[in-house]
MITORKOL-255884 format. One record per residue (C-alpha): x, y, z; residue in one letter. Coordinates in steps of 0.2 Angstrom, whole numbers, plus 5000, padded with zeros to 4 digits. Layout:
% MITORKOL-255884
NODE    u    v    w residu
NODE    X    Y    Z      A
...
% end
This chain:
% MITORKOL-255884
NODE    u    v    w residu
NODE 5081 5107 5050      A
NODE 5069 5107 5064      R
NODE 5063 5125 5057      E
NODE 5059 5115 5040      V
NODE 5052 5101 5048      Y
NODE 5040 5112 5057      R
NODE 5034 5122 5043      L
NODE 5031 5106 5033      V
NODE 5022 5098 5048      S
NODE 5010 5112 5047      D
NODE 5006 5112 5029      E
NODE 5003 5093 5030      V
NODE 4992 5095 5047      H
NODE 4982 5107 5035      A
NODE 4982 5095 5020      I
NODE 4976 5083 5029      V
NODE 4961 5092 5039      K
NODE 4956 5098 5020      E
NODE 4957 5080 5014      Q
NODE 4945 5074 5027      Y
NODE 4934 5088 5026      A
NODE 4932 5085 5006      L
NODE 4927 5067 5011      L
NODE 4914 5071 5023      N
NODE 4907 5087 5017      E
NODE 4908 5085 4997      E
NODE 4913 5067 4991      V
NODE 4904 5056 5003      L
NODE 4886 5066 5000      P
NODE 4887 5068 4983      Q
NODE 4890 5049 4981      L
NODE 4876 5046 4992      A
NODE 4866 5055 4979      T
NODE 4870 5043 4967      E
NODE 4866 5029 4976      G
NODE 4882 5027 4983      F
NODE 4880 5026 5003      R
NODE 4894 5021 5017      F
NODE 4885 5014 5031      L
NODE 4889 5021 5049      K
NODE 4884 5009 5063      R
NODE 4870 5016 5068      G
NODE 4862 5015 5051      D
NODE 4862 4998 5049      W
NODE 4845 4990 5048      N
NODE 4842 4971 5058      D
NODE 4846 4964 5041      A
NODE 4861 4972 5036      Q
NODE 4868 4970 5056      R
NODE 4865 4950 5056      E
NODE 4874 4949 5038      R
NODE 4889 4961 5045      I
NODE 4889 4950 5061      R
NODE 4892 4935 5051      G
NODE 4905 4942 5040      F
NODE 4915 4945 5057      F
NODE 4913 4928 5065      F
NODE 4918 4920 5048      R
NODE 4931 4931 5042      E
NODE 4937 4943 5053      V
NODE 4937 4935 5069      M
NODE 4948 4921 5065      P
NODE 4962 4929 5058      V
NODE 4964 4942 5071      I
NODE 4972 4939 5089      T
NODE 4969 4953 5102      P
NODE 4985 4957 5112      I
NODE 4982 4961 5131      G
NODE 4994 4974 5139      L
NODE 4999 4971 5155      D
NODE 5017 4966 5163      P
NODE 5019 4950 5154      S
NODE 5011 4956 5136      H
NODE 5022 4971 5132      P
NODE 5017 4985 5118      F
NODE 5017 4975 5102      P
NODE 5028 4978 5087      R
NODE 5015 4988 5075      V
NODE 5021 4986 5055      L
NODE 5023 5003 5045      N
NODE 5006 5009 5040      K
NODE 4996 4995 5046      S
NODE 4978 4997 5052      L
NODE 4976 4994 5071      N
NODE 4962 4997 5086      F
NODE 4968 5003 5104      A
NODE 4955 4995 5115      V
NODE 4952 5003 5133      E
NODE 4944 4988 5144      L
NODE 4938 4986 5163      E
NODE 4937 4969 5172      G
NODE 4946 4954 5172      R
NODE 4949 4941 5157      D
NODE 4944 4923 5155      A
NODE 4960 4919 5164      F
NODE 4958 4931 5180      G
NODE 4970 4944 5171      R
NODE 4966 4963 5174      S
NODE 4970 4975 5158      S
NODE 4965 4992 5155      G
NODE 4971 4991 5138      A
NODE 4973 4981 5121      A
NODE 4979 4980 5104      I
NODE 4970 4971 5089      V
NODE 4979 4973 5073      Q
NODE 4970 4970 5058      A
NODE 4980 4957 5044      P
NODE 4982 4966 5027      R
NODE 4973 4952 5019      V
NODE 4956 4958 5027      L
NODE 4949 4972 5015      P
NODE 4946 4989 5023      R
NODE 4929 4992 5012      V
NODE 4916 4976 5011      I
NODE 4902 4979 4999      R
NODE 4883 4973 5005      L
NODE 4872 4964 4993      P
NODE 4860 4975 4984      R
NODE 4846 4966 4991      E
NODE 4851 4971 5009      L
NODE 4854 4990 5004      G
NODE 4842 5004 5003      D
NODE 4852 5010 4988      S
NODE 4860 5005 4973      E
NODE 4878 5002 4982      Y
NODE 4880 5000 5000      A
NODE 4898 4999 5009      F
NODE 4903 4995 5026      V
NODE 4920 4999 5033      F
NODE 4930 4986 5042      L
NODE 4934 4999 5055      S
NODE 4915 5001 5058      S
NODE 4912 4981 5059      I
NODE 4928 4979 5072      L
NODE 4921 4993 5083      H
NODE 4902 4985 5084      E
NODE 4909 4968 5086      F
NODE 4926 4970 5097      V
NODE 4917 4966 5114      H
NODE 4916 4948 5106      E
NODE 4936 4947 5107      L
NODE 4936 4950 5127      F
NODE 4924 4938 5136      A
NODE 4919 4944 5151      G
NODE 4927 4961 5151      M
NODE 4918 4978 5147      K
NODE 4926 4989 5130      V
NODE 4926 5006 5137      L
NODE 4931 5013 5120      G
NODE 4938 5006 5103      C
NODE 4950 5019 5091      Y
NODE 4959 5016 5075      Q
NODE 4977 5020 5074      F
NODE 4991 5019 5061      R
NODE 5010 5024 5064      V
NODE 5020 5028 5051      T
NODE 5040 5022 5052      R
NODE 5053 5030 5043      N
NODE 5057 5018 5029      S
NODE 5074 5023 5024      N
NODE 5088 5011 5021      L
NODE 5104 5016 5030      F
NODE 5118 5011 5019      V
NODE 5134 5020 5013      D
NODE 5137 5014 4995      E
NODE 5155 5020 4997      E
NODE 5158 5009 5013      E
NODE 5151 4995 5006      I
NODE 5158 4981 4997      T
NODE 5145 4970 4992      N
NODE 5129 4984 4991      L
NODE 5117 4970 4987      R
NODE 5119 4960 5003      A
NODE 5118 4974 5012      K
NODE 5102 4980 5005      I
NODE 5095 4962 5007      Q
NODE 5100 4964 5026      G
NODE 5092 4980 5029      E
NODE 5075 4977 5021      L
NODE 5067 4966 5034      P
NODE 5068 4980 5046      Q
NODE 5060 4993 5036      R
NODE 5042 4990 5043      H
NODE 5050 4993 5059      F
NODE 5059 5010 5059      G
NODE 5058 5022 5070      D
NODE 5040 5031 5071      A
NODE 5037 5048 5062      V
NODE 5018 5049 5063      R
NODE 5004 5044 5073      L
NODE 4986 5045 5065      E
NODE 4970 5042 5076      V
NODE 4950 5043 5074      A
NODE 4947 5059 5082      N
NODE 4936 5051 5093      S
NODE 4951 5042 5103      C
NODE 4952 5048 5121      S
NODE 4965 5058 5128      E
NODE 4972 5045 5139      A
NODE 4974 5032 5126      M
NODE 4981 5047 5114      T
NODE 4995 5051 5126      Q
NODE 4998 5032 5130      F
NODE 5001 5029 5110      L
NODE 5011 5044 5108      L
NODE 5023 5038 5122      G
NODE 5023 5019 5116      Q
NODE 5032 5028 5098      F
NODE 5042 5041 5106      N
NODE 5031 5055 5097      L
NODE 5024 5071 5101      S
NODE 5010 5082 5099      E
NODE 5017 5088 5083      S
NODE 5017 5072 5076      D
NODE 5000 5068 5080      L
NODE 4985 5067 5066      Y
NODE 4969 5066 5072      R
NODE 4958 5060 5055      V
NODE 4939 5060 5053      A
NODE 4936 5044 5045      G
NODE 4945 5028 5041      P
NODE 4966 5032 5045      V
NODE 4969 5026 5026      N
NODE 4961 5034 5012      L
NODE 4970 5025 4999      V
NODE 4960 5010 5004      R
NODE 4947 5018 4995      L
NODE 4954 5016 4979      M
NODE 4945 4999 4976      Q
NODE 4928 5005 4977      V
NODE 4927 5011 4959      P
NODE 4930 4993 4952      D
NODE 4916 4988 4960      W
NODE 4903 5002 4953      V
NODE 4897 5001 4934      L
NODE 4895 5018 4932      R
NODE 4904 5025 4916      S
NODE 4896 5041 4919      D
NODE 4902 5044 4935      L
NODE 4921 5039 4929      K
NODE 4935 5048 4920      F
NODE 4936 5041 4902      Q
NODE 4951 5028 4900      P
NODE 4965 5034 4892      F
NODE 4971 5024 4876      N
NODE 4990 5029 4873      P
NODE 4993 5030 4854      G
NODE 5007 5021 4843      T
NODE 5018 5031 4830      P
NODE 5013 5027 4814      K
NODE 5029 5021 4809      A
NODE 5025 5004 4822      L
NODE 5007 5003 4820      Q
NODE 5007 4990 4805      K
NODE 5024 4984 4804      C
NODE 5029 4965 4808      H
NODE 5048 4970 4814      S
NODE 5052 4984 4825      V
NODE 5069 4984 4817      F
NODE 5064 4987 4799      D
NODE 5054 5002 4807      S
NODE 5069 5007 4815      I
NODE 5079 5007 4798      R
NODE 5068 5017 4789      G
NODE 5071 5035 4802      G
NODE 5072 5038 4821      D
NODE 5056 5034 4831      I
NODE 5052 5047 4846      L
NODE 5043 5038 4860      L
NODE 5033 5050 4871      H
NODE 5028 5042 4888      H
NODE 5015 5041 4893      P
NODE 5006 5048 4879      Y
NODE 5013 5034 4868      Q
NODE 5011 5016 4871      S
NODE 5026 5007 4880      F
NODE 5021 4992 4871      N
NODE 5034 4997 4857      S
NODE 5047 4994 4869      V
NODE 5041 4978 4874      I
NODE 5039 4972 4858      E
NODE 5057 4978 4851      L
NODE 5063 4967 4868      L
NODE 5052 4953 4863      E
NODE 5058 4953 4845      Q
NODE 5076 4955 4852      S
NODE 5075 4941 4862      A
NODE 5070 4929 4848      N
NODE 5080 4937 4832      D
NODE 5097 4926 4828      P
NODE 5104 4941 4822      L
NODE 5104 4951 4839      V
NODE 5120 4945 4847      V
NODE 5118 4957 4863      A
NODE 5105 4968 4875      I
NODE 5112 4980 4887      K
NODE 5099 4990 4898      M
NODE 5099 5002 4913      T
NODE 5082 4995 4922      V
NODE 5077 5006 4938      Y
NODE 5059 5000 4944      R
NODE 5052 4985 4940      T
NODE 5036 4975 4944      G
NODE 5034 4958 4952      T
NODE 5027 4951 4935      D
NODE 5036 4963 4925      S
NODE 5037 4958 4905      V
NODE 5051 4968 4901      L
NODE 5062 4955 4913      M
NODE 5054 4942 4906      Q
NODE 5062 4946 4888      S
NODE 5078 4948 4895      L
NODE 5079 4932 4903      L
NODE 5073 4923 4887      R
NODE 5085 4932 4878      A
NODE 5099 4926 4890      A
NODE 5092 4908 4889      Q
NODE 5093 4909 4870      N
NODE 5113 4915 4872      G
NODE 5113 4934 4869      K
NODE 5125 4943 4878      E
NODE 5112 4951 4891      V
NODE 5120 4966 4903      T
NODE 5110 4975 4913      V
NODE 5114 4989 4926      V
NODE 5100 4987 4940      V
NODE 5097 5001 4952      E
NODE 5097 4993 4969      L
NODE 5091 5011 4978      M
NODE 5075 5011 4968      A
NODE 5065 5017 4984      R
NODE 5052 5003 4990      F
NODE 5056 4993 4973      D
NODE 5073 4985 4980      E
NODE 5067 4968 4983      E
NODE 5059 4965 4966      A
NODE 5073 4973 4958      N
NODE 5086 4961 4968      I
NODE 5074 4947 4965      G
NODE 5075 4950 4944      W
NODE 5094 4954 4946      A
NODE 5095 4935 4957      T
NODE 5085 4927 4941      K
NODE 5095 4935 4927      L
NODE 5112 4929 4935      E
NODE 5105 4911 4935      E
NODE 5102 4910 4917      V
NODE 5119 4918 4912      G
NODE 5116 4937 4911      A
NODE 5129 4950 4917      H
NODE 5121 4960 4930      V
NODE 5130 4976 4937      V
NODE 5123 4982 4954      Y
NODE 5124 5000 4957      G
NODE 5117 5017 4961      V
NODE 5111 5027 4945      V
NODE 5119 5044 4944      G
NODE 5105 5055 4938      Y
NODE 5087 5050 4938      K
NODE 5075 5059 4926      T
NODE 5055 5057 4931      H
% end
């Protein structure tokens, strides 16, 4: 197992290195030629700096609480994959305490990328990373002290739920008990900015009980997924993939009743190339059709605003026999599934909790 883990680690380190090389050497330069710039601190002009400074004091500073590390303030519990900053300090704070380091946790409510108004940018679209803003103004959080360094980091924790289905009589209750601790499992990976000092890197590895093989030094934001919101702000259809519109089988295109179409012959739906709306329509019609007496389904993953589950709730409220097998071990969707299952039970549906034997993706 250790040998397999080492091979996987080597491969992932190479992938992450390539990922950031593509970002810095290809993606960002090509975006700049099209009028999209991600401004570094050294690129800010006076007007931009003043605007960003106002954003820091208005939006950022009120919601963050720096934690000085000293004997009375131990290292905080860092959430799984949350953005954090390790700050190296010198001097004494306003209370006369001496602390060589502090941790600043960035709340998830803060945007990781901020778009500047067009009139402040020297290009059509100008963006600033939250990490750049915190680096620039972090000294405002430590009055009377000198900031020697500020480094972003992120820890990934083991998010497996430790549940033995064969030895538990109430699987739902056990999973509900495990969910609150998911974000605080054992650390398995540490990502730090490539500018992070060696002393701070070793300190963080020690706090999370990790080794050098678990360390990833990155040349950019520690969570590139947060860049996914940027295309939504950009009105340039020539630079985006054409939206894909799933089709609808001919038998269902002009029908008023899905049941009438089914009576004419079997209908095969091939997702995602054909729309899932036909399934939703079938359930909605079933929920309201007086000739439908029972609905039976297996539900694997649901969203918090699932139209499918709303239809099942309405069917049960209309007096139909609704039986739903709910997969409780749908990774990272357990909480949503339990929530819907509880609502179904409240309206009289029969819910079977379990682990689906075979899952086909």
